[in-house]
C-alpha positions in Angstrom: 9.6 -5.9 19.3 7.7 -7.6 16.4 7.1 -4.4 14.5 8.5 -2.8 11.3 8.7 -3.1 7.6 10.1 -5.5 5.0 13.5 -5.8 3.2 13.6 -5.6 -0.5 16.5 -8.0 -0.6 17.4 -10.4 2.3 20.6 -12.4 2.1 21.4 -15.3 4.5 25.0 -16.3 4.6 26.0 -19.4 6.7 29.6 -18.5 7.5 31.8 -15.4 7.9 33.3 -16.0 4.4 29.8 -16.1 2.8 28.9 -12.9 4.6 32.0 -11.2 3.2 31.1 -12.4 -0.3 27.5 -11.2 0.0 28.6 -7.8 1.4 31.2 -7.2 -1.4 28.7 -8.3 -4.1 26.2 -5.8 -2.8 28.8 -3.1 -2.8 29.7 -4.0 -6.4 26.0 -3.6 -7.4 25.8 -0.1 -5.8 24.1 -1.1 -2.5 25.7 -0.8 1.0 24.0 -3.5 3.0 22.5 -3.3 6.5 23.5 -6.2 8.8 20.6 -7.8 10.8 21.5 -9.8 13.9 18.9 -11.0 16.3 17.1 -7.7 16.2 16.9 -7.6 20.0 18.0 -4.0 20.3 16.5 -2.7 17.0 13.4 -0.9 15.8 12.7 -1.0 12.1 10.5 1.7 10.5 7.3 0.6 8.8 7.2 0.1 5.1 9.5 -1.3 2.4 13.2 -0.9 3.0 14.9 -0.8 -0.4 18.4 -2.2 -0.8 20.1 -5.2 0.8 19.8 -6.6 4.3 22.2 -9.4 5.3 21.1 -11.5 8.3 23.5 -13.5 10.5 20.7 -16.0 11.5 22.5 -19.0 10.0 26.0 -18.1 11.3 25.5 -20.0 14.6 28.8 -21.9 15.0 30.4 -22.0 18.5 33.5 -24.1 19.0 36.7 -24.5 21.0 40.0 -23.6 19.3 41.7 -26.6 17.8 38.4 -28.4 17.2 35.0 -29.0 18.8 34.9 -30.7 22.2 31.9 -32.0 24.1 31.5 -31.5 27.8 32.3 -35.2 28.2 35.5 -34.9 26.3 36.6 -31.9 28.3 35.8 -33.8 31.5 37.9 -36.7 30.4 40.8 -34.4 29.6 40.6 -32.7 32.9 40.7 -36.1 34.6 43.9 -36.8 32.8 45.3 -33.5 33.7 45.1 -32.1 30.2 43.2 -28.8 30.7 42.1 -27.1 27.6 42.4 -23.4 26.9 39.3 -21.7 28.4 38.4 -20.0 25.1 35.2 -20.1 23.1 35.0 -18.9 19.5 31.6 -17.9 18.3 30.4 -16.6 14.9 28.3 -13.5 14.7 24.9 -15.3 14.6 25.4 -17.4 17.7 22.5 -16.6 20.0 23.5 -15.1 23.4 21.2 -17.4 25.4 22.7 -20.5 23.7 26.2 -19.2 24.1 25.7 -18.8 27.8 24.3 -22.4 28.0 27.3 -23.8 26.0 29.8 -22.1 28.3 27.9 -23.4 31.4 27.8 -27.0 30.0 31.6 -26.8 29.3 32.3 -25.6 32.8 33.5 -22.2 31.7 32.6 -19.2 33.8 32.5 -15.5 32.8 29.2 -15.3 30.9 26.7 -15.8 33.7 26.1 -12.1 34.1 24.9 -12.0 30.5 22.2 -14.7 31.0 18.8 -13.5 29.8 20.2 -11.0 27.3 18.7 -11.8 23.9 20.1 -11.3 20.4 23.2 -12.5 18.7 26.9 -12.3 19.5 27.7 -9.9 16.7 25.3 -7.3 17.9 26.3 -7.9 21.5 30.0 -7.2 20.7 29.1 -4.2 18.5 27.1 -2.6 21.3 28.9 -4.1 24.3 25.8 -5.7 25.6 25.4 -6.2 29.3 23.9 -5.0 32.5 24.6 -4.7 36.2 26.4 -8.1 36.4 28.9 -7.5 33.6 29.4 -6.6 29.9 30.3 -8.8 26.9 33.6 -7.0 26.4 34.7 -8.1 29.8 35.5 -11.5 28.2 36.3 -10.6 24.5 39.9 -11.6 23.7 39.7 -10.7 20.0 37.1 -9.9 17.4 37.0 -10.7 13.7 35.5 -7.9 11.7 34.7 -6.7 8.2 35.6 -3.1 7.3 33.1 -0.9 5.5 35.2 -1.5 2.4 34.8 -5.3 2.7 38.3 -6.2 4.1 38.6 -8.7 7.0 40.5 -7.8 10.1 41.3 -9.5 13.4 41.5 -7.0 16.3 42.9 -7.9 19.7 41.3 -6.6 22.8 44.0 -4.1 23.4 43.4 -2.5 19.9 39.7 -1.8 20.8 38.2 0.9 23.0 34.8 -0.5 24.2 32.7 1.6 26.5 29.2 1.7 27.9 26.9 0.3 25.2 29.4 0.8 22.5 32.0 -1.8 21.4 34.1 1.0 19.8 34.2 -0.7 16.4 32.8 2.2 14.4 31.3 1.0 11.1 33.1 -2.4 11.2 30.8 -5.5 11.0 31.4 -8.3 13.6 32.0 -11.7 12.0 32.9 -13.5 15.2 34.8 -13.3 18.4 37.1 -15.3 20.7 36.0 -15.2 24.3 38.4 -15.8 27.2 36.6 -17.5 30.0 37.6 -19.1 33.3 37.3 -22.8 34.3 34.6 -23.3 36.8 32.1 -25.8 38.2 28.9 -26.5 36.1 26.7 -26.6 39.2 28.0 -23.2 40.5 27.7 -21.6 37.1 24.1 -22.9 36.7 23.1 -21.7 40.2 24.6 -18.2 39.4 22.7 -18.0 36.2 19.4 -19.1 37.8 19.9 -16.4 40.5 20.5 -13.7 37.9 17.5 -14.8 35.8 15.2 -14.8 38.8 16.3 -11.2 39.6 15.8 -10.1 36.0 12.4 -11.7 35.7 11.2 -9.9 38.8 12.3 -6.5 37.5 11.9 -6.6 33.7 9.2 -7.7 31.3 11.3 -10.6 30.0 8.3 -12.6 28.7 6.9 -9.8 26.6 7.9 -8.4 23.2 10.3 -5.5 23.6 13.6 -4.2 22.3 15.3 -4.2 25.7 16.2 -0.9 27.3 15.0 2.0 25.2 17.2 4.7 26.7 20.8 4.8 27.9 21.3 5.6 31.6 22.2 9.3 31.9 25.2 10.7 33.8 24.4 9.8 37.4 25.7 13.2 38.7 23.0 14.9 36.5 20.2 12.5 37.4 20.8 12.3 41.1 21.9 8.7 40.8 18.8 7.6 39.0 18.8 5.4 35.9 16.7 6.0 32.8 13.9 3.7 34.0 13.8 5.3 37.4 13.5 8.8 35.8 10.7 7.6 33.6 8.9 6.1 36.6 9.5 9.3 38.7 8.0 11.4 36.0 4.9 9.3 35.7 5.8 7.6 32.4 4.9 4.0 33.3 1.7 3.0 31.6 1.9 5.6 28.8 0.8 4.2 25.5 0.5 4.8 21.8 -1.8 2.2 20.2 -0.5 -1.2 21.4 2.9 0.2 22.4 3.1 0.5 26.1 5.7 1.7 28.6 6.0 -1.4 30.8 4.4 -1.2 34.3 7.3 -3.4 35.4 10.2 -1.3 34.3 10.1 2.3 33.0 12.9 1.8 30.4 11.0 -0.9 28.5 8.4 -0.4 25.8 6.4 -3.6 25.1 4.2 -4.6 22.2 0.8 -5.7 23.4 0.1 -7.4 20.1 -0.9 -5.0 17.5 1.7 -2.2 17.7 3.3 -0.6 14.7 6.8 0.8 14.5 5.3 4.3 14.2 3.5 3.8 17.6 6.7 2.8 19.3 8.8 5.6 17.8 6.1 8.2 18.8 5.9 6.8 22.3 9.7 7.1 22.7 9.4 10.8 21.9 6.5 11.2 24.3 8.7 9.7 27.1 11.7 11.7 26.1 9.7 15.0 26.3 8.1 14.0 29.6 11.4 13.5 31.3 13.0 16.5 29.7 10.1 18.8 30.7 10.2 17.6 34.3 14.0 17.2 34.9 15.8 18.9 32.1 17.5 15.6 31.2 17.5 14.6 27.6 17.4 10.9 27.4 19.5 9.3 24.6 18.2 6.1 22.9 20.0 2.9 23.4 17.8 1.0 21.0 18.9 1.3 17.3 16.5 2.6 14.7 16.5 1.7 11.0 14.8 4.4 9.0 13.8 4.0 5.4 16.3 6.0 3.3 13.4 7.0 0.9 11.0 7.8 3.7 12.2 11.3 4.7 9.6 13.2 2.7 6.8 11.0 4.0 7.8 11.5 7.6 8.1 15.3 7.1 4.6 15.4 5.7 3.2 13.3 8.6 4.7 15.7 11.1 3.1 18.8 9.6 
């Protein structure tokens, strides 16, 4: 969204082990860190955020179990009848677009439905990122996590309970994941991705600064089968604005930054839209986007609301 404040301390580990060490060091110094992935589904309140933020930006490794293999090496092995396990392992900071491309180039199908979804693998696993063509947990075989106390765990798929927009991991921090994919043809995977991207580009403001879908889709029985964006459009919410924060004319569930928006503009606009839909339909939309509030900003917010 390109809005929000600053971190007092920003730590940039380059591996899962470095993240664990950074996290436990912060705990020992009396600060429980926040973990920042790609920020694609995040709004950060304006101002200085005291304490420690750990970013996964440098934890970008993606590899095949047993060692790295190029598409050419995999093709040679297939020609010799030595098919490799269709598994990719990715660390938390691996970008979702790059991960989709890597799977495509290796001839591994299963991620095409996630093409065009921004952010990092860690956040994608934590929130079960996805859309109409599939969700990330459809292919997660196991996930490596850090507990709130700083202990590492490896959880198999059967031990987890992912659901709509929630990986079911609670307060655990994703360090990486193993993805079980399916052997396929590069050309077919590429064509599938291009088709999905074209459909997304036609319906969503993918070239503008946003935090993806702002609201979760409500219970379809309560909404008459309408999604959150359709409800916003039906209630006349498209085009509403606060400063440079605008409800997209392309999709009612996206708020875009026209260039000079602040986090306070976006957060106020979210509440405007929520009230609009509630007043007209009785449906209380729940946010899908995550919001980081400043722990020391409660009094300031209360004063601003009076």
